[in-house]
N, C-alpha and C positions, 0 to 999 in steps of 0.2 A: 536443442539446448533449454534445458532446465532452471533457470535460476534460483538462489536462496534468498527470502523473503526474510527480513527480519524486522521485528516489532519491538521496539524499545518499551520498558516496563510503563512508561508514563503512558503509552499510547495504551499499551495492553490496558490498564488502568481506567480511563477514558471511555477506553470500548465498552467495558463493560455497564459503565452506568446508563447505556441506552439501552433501549425498548429491546428485549429479543430479536422482535422482526429486524429490526436496524440491523442490529449486530449481524444477525447472520447475512442478510446482504452485504455488508460492508466486510464481511470474512471469505465470502464465496468471490468479490471483487478483489481483494486482496490478494486472494489465491491464484488468482486469475495471472495477477502480475508477471510470477515464478514464469509463464510460458510467452506471454506479451508483454515487457515488461515498458515500452513504452506505448502508449495507447494513443490514438489520435488526438490530440489536444496538449500533450506533454512539453512540455519546456525544461529545456536545462537549464541549470541554478545556476547562477554566474559565479564567479571564484569556486565552483567545485568541479573538482575530477569525475567522470560518469554519474553524479547525482542531477535526477529530474524532478519535477513536480506533474503532480498528476492533478 
């Protein structure tokens, strides 16, 4: 099963400010969350339904 990844515009703007190598690494990580959204060490956000912090 594949999930949809939504990146807020503010996060996109912050990502563009980073060096290109870091951008590329983060994009790969973010895209991998579509296949496995709950990586080792992720935590459920209190007071939120089905939202986690990586």
